[in-house]
Structures are given as C-alpha cells and as structure tokens.
N, C-alpha and C positions, 0 to 999 in steps of 0.2 A: 163287564157286568153292567146291566142296564137297570131300568125301573126305579127312578128316584122317588116315585110316589110312596114306596114303603119306608123311606128314610125319615118321614115326619112322625112316625109312630114311636113313642118312647119304649114300648115293650111289644115284641112280636107275640101274637097269640095264635098265629097260624103260619103256614108256609108262605113265603113271599109270592107276589103275583107273577103271572107269566112274563118271561123275558129275563128273569134272574137265573143264572146258571147255577144249578144245585149239584153239589157233590154226590156222586153215585157210589154205590157199594156199601157194605156193612163193615163197620169198624168198632164202634162201641168203646169198651174199656180195655180191649185186648192189647197187651204189650208186645208179644211176640208175633206181630202181624204188620205187614206193610200198610202204611196209611194210604188209602185210595184217594185219587184225585189230587188236586193241588191248591189253587187259589179260589176255588168255587165256594159258594155259600154252604155252610154246614147245616144240614136239615135238622129240624128240631128234635126228631127222634134219636139223633146221634149225639145230642148234647150231654155232657157229663163233666164232672170235676168240681172242685171247691176253690174259692179264693186263697185259702191257706197254702195250697200247693205252689202258689206263685212265689212264696217266700224262698223256698230252696231252689226253685227253678231259676230265679234271678240272683240268688246269693252265691250259689256254687260257681257260676262262671266268673264271678268277681274275686274269688280266692286265687289270684294268679299274679304274675310278675308285673303286669301293667299297672295294677292297682297300687303296688308298692312304689313303683317309679313315679306315678302321679303324686303320691304323698311325699316323695323325697325332693322333687324338683324345686319346690318353694324355698327350701333351705339351701340345697346344693347349687342351684343356678340363679335364683332370684333374690338372694340376700335376706330372706326373712328368718326370724327366730322361730323356735318350735311353736309357740303359742299364736303368733301371727299366721303361720302357715296352717295351723289347725283351724283357726277361725275362717280363713279363706276357703279351706276344703269343705268345712261344714256348711257354709253358706252356698257355695257353688254346687255341691252335691245335693243339698236340700232343695234348691230351686229346680235342679234337673230332675229330681225325684217327682216333683209336682207334675211336670209334663208327661213323664212316663205313666204316672197313675191316671191322669186324665185320659190319655189315649187308650190305655188298657181297659178303662171302664167302658169304652164304647164297643169293645169286641163282642160281648154277649148279645148286644142289640143287632149289630150288623152282620156278624157271623163270617167275616172275611178277614184276610191278613191285612196288616197295616199298609202295605204298599198299594193294595187295592182300595182300601178305605181312604187313602190320600187323594183319590179322585174327587172327593167332596170339596177339597180346597183348590186343587190344581186343574180339575177337569180331566176328561178322558185322555186327550192327547197331551195336555200340559203335564200330566203325571209321568210321561215317558222319560223326561230328563232326570228328575229326582230318583225315579225307580232304576233307571239305567246307571246313574252314578252310584247308587247304593249297591247294585249288583257288582260293580267294578271294585269299589273300595272295601265293602264288607264281604261280599261273596268270594272275591279273589284275594284282596289285600289282607284282611284279617285271617282268612284261612291260611295264607302263607305265613303270617306272623305266628299264629298259634302252632302251626306245624313245625316251624323252626325252633321255637322256644321249647316245645314238647320234645323235640328230637334231642336238644342239648340236655334237657333234664333226664330223659331216659338213658342217654349215653353216659351221663355222670353216675347214675345209679347202678347201671348194669355193665358198663364198659363194652357193650355191644358196638359193632361198627356203626358209624353215624348214618350211613345209607340205609342200613337195616332198621335203625331206630326211626328214621323218617318214614320208611314204608309202613312200619307198625302203627305209628301215630296217624298217618293219613288214612290207613284202612279202618282204624277204629272210628275216626270222625265220619268217614263215608258210610259205614254200616249204621251208625246211630242216626245219621241224617236220612238214610235211605228208608229205615223203618218209620221214622217220623215222630209225630206229636207225642203219642203215649210213651214211647221208649225214651224220648228226651226228658219228659217229666220224671219217669222212673229212675233214669240214670242220675239225674241231678239230685234226686231225693237221697239215693244211697251214697252218692259221692259227697254229699254235704258234710256229714260228720268227719269223714276222713280229711277232706280239704280244710275243714275248720280247724282241726287239731294241727295240721301242718302249718296253716297260716298263723295261728297263735304262736307256735314255736318260732317261726320266722320273725314275727313281730318282736317277740321277747329278745331274740338274738340281736336284732337291729338296735333295740333300745339299750341293750347291755353295752353296746359299743358306741352309743351316742351321748350327747350332752344336751338334754332338753332345756337346761337353764342358760345355755350360751346366748350371748347377745346377737342381735341382727347385725348384718354387715352391709348396710346401705341399700336394702331392698326398697324401702319406702312404699308409697301408695302404688307405684308402678308394678313392683314385684308382687304386691298383694293382689292387684287386679288381674295380673297375668295368671297367678296361681288359682284365683277364683275362676277365671275363664277356663283354665285347663280342667279343673274339677267339674265345672258345669258341662263342658264339652264331652268329657268322659262319660258322665251320667246320661246325657241326652243322646249319646252315640247308640244307645239301645232303643231309642224311639222308633226307628223303622221296623222294629219287630214287636212293638207293644201289644197290639191286639192279636198277634199270631198265637199267643198262649192263653188268650181269654175267649177266643171265638168259639171254643167248644163248650163254654159255660152256657147254662140255660139263660134265656133272655131276662128272666126275673132274678138273676144272681145278684147278691148284695153288692152293689157298687161301692158302698162306703167301706166295705171290707177289702176290696181289690186294691185301692190306693195305699192303705196302710201296709198291706202285705208286701207291696213293691217298695215303698219308701223305707221300710225297716231294713231291707237288704242293702239299699244304697247308702 
C-alpha cells in the first residue's frame, strides 16, 4: 500500500488517491458471502457497522481457558493472595486495553488491517519482521492452541474420537475464517450469551473451591509485577488485529465509542 499523502487527513471524505490498492468486489453487510480481497483498502461505499459490535466481537474470544489460566497464575505460581492478584490483573489488563482502543480507533480512517497499518511505524520493509512473527505465532501458534483445547473440550462433552474432534474444530475455524469479516462478527455476537453463561458457571465453580481470604505465600513485588506483565501481555496480544475489525466502519465513526466498547470486554 502506497500513498502516504492521504494519511494526514483525519477523516476521509472521498476515495484515496491513485496508488492505494482498493478492495474490489461487492460485500456490504452480507453474512453468507465470502469476503472479497484481503488486506486492501476498504472502499467507502462498502463501509458499515457500529462500534457497539466490537464489544461481543472482542469479548467472546476471551471467554476461554487461557483467560482463566492468566487469572490463576498469580496465586498458583507467583505467591500472591487473591486481592493482590486481582489488582495486578486489573492494572495490566486496563493498560493493555488502552493500546487496543487507540489502535482500533484508527481503522475507520485508514481502512486497512493492523499489520498493514503498522507500516506507519516500521516502514514498508521494516514491517516484514513483526508481520512475519505475528503470522508464525498467531496464525500458526494460536490456531494450534485453540484447536487442541477445543478438541479436548469436544471430546469430553461428546466422547467422540479425539482425531474426529480435531477435524471438526479445525473445519469450523477454517469455514468462519474463509467467509471472513461479517461472519466473524455475527458468530461472535450469537456465541456471546452462550459463552458468557458457561464462563460464569466455570468462575463460580472455581471460586467455590478456592479461598479468596488466604494469605499470600511470598510473592512480593516480583510476583505482582510478573502477574501484571502477564495480564498486560495477554491483553495486548490482540493488538495485531486491532484495526481489522474497525476498518469497515465509516471514516466518521465515533472514535470515542470504539475504545470503551473494546475496553469493556477486556
């Protein structure tokens, strides 16, 4: 993507100047349609959506095992009591939410995914390294982690063979990703209430078997900072996709509503 001259305008009022690769095809708000193009600029006549939808789009993916594990490690491994761990998690997650909100707020203006938008900071060729690392760790690493955890969960619920559970989980992920942006938003919206109920039940079960009033066991400032850093890292781990889900918004979308919608889920 070229044409840095359009980047100085706070709000786009017309299509970008020549040199910017614009996504072709008609997509609109259709859910049962394959998203055309890839990392190209989203034309203004294809822009749609509201900041509110970011709440469930970013909340649903966090109703999962890794979120629980991040919350437990402060007590289980770093020697903190419940309240120390809670404070570290709130601070780490809160600061991480700020970066996610700031980056997401730029999506409507620039209309490209976060990894393309990162060229503003790293340059065209300098962006190859972070984009490549992200493809490796997130595109392959997290896909593998989610596939395995989903396989064990489905196997536990259905008692189907693990290999079959793995195939089912992988196919579901691939189909949703293949159809793209609109289906992802729709899936996360309808998955939200189901996952929320399951998550609340799991949290209640964990607290029923825990002792929040138990004293710390030597964690100190070191354990506190490690827990804070782990929470911060988990929150900012979503940063490489921040503008991916706001680039379809109209350029004049309310930016002050984008950040709270994201921060609330974190």
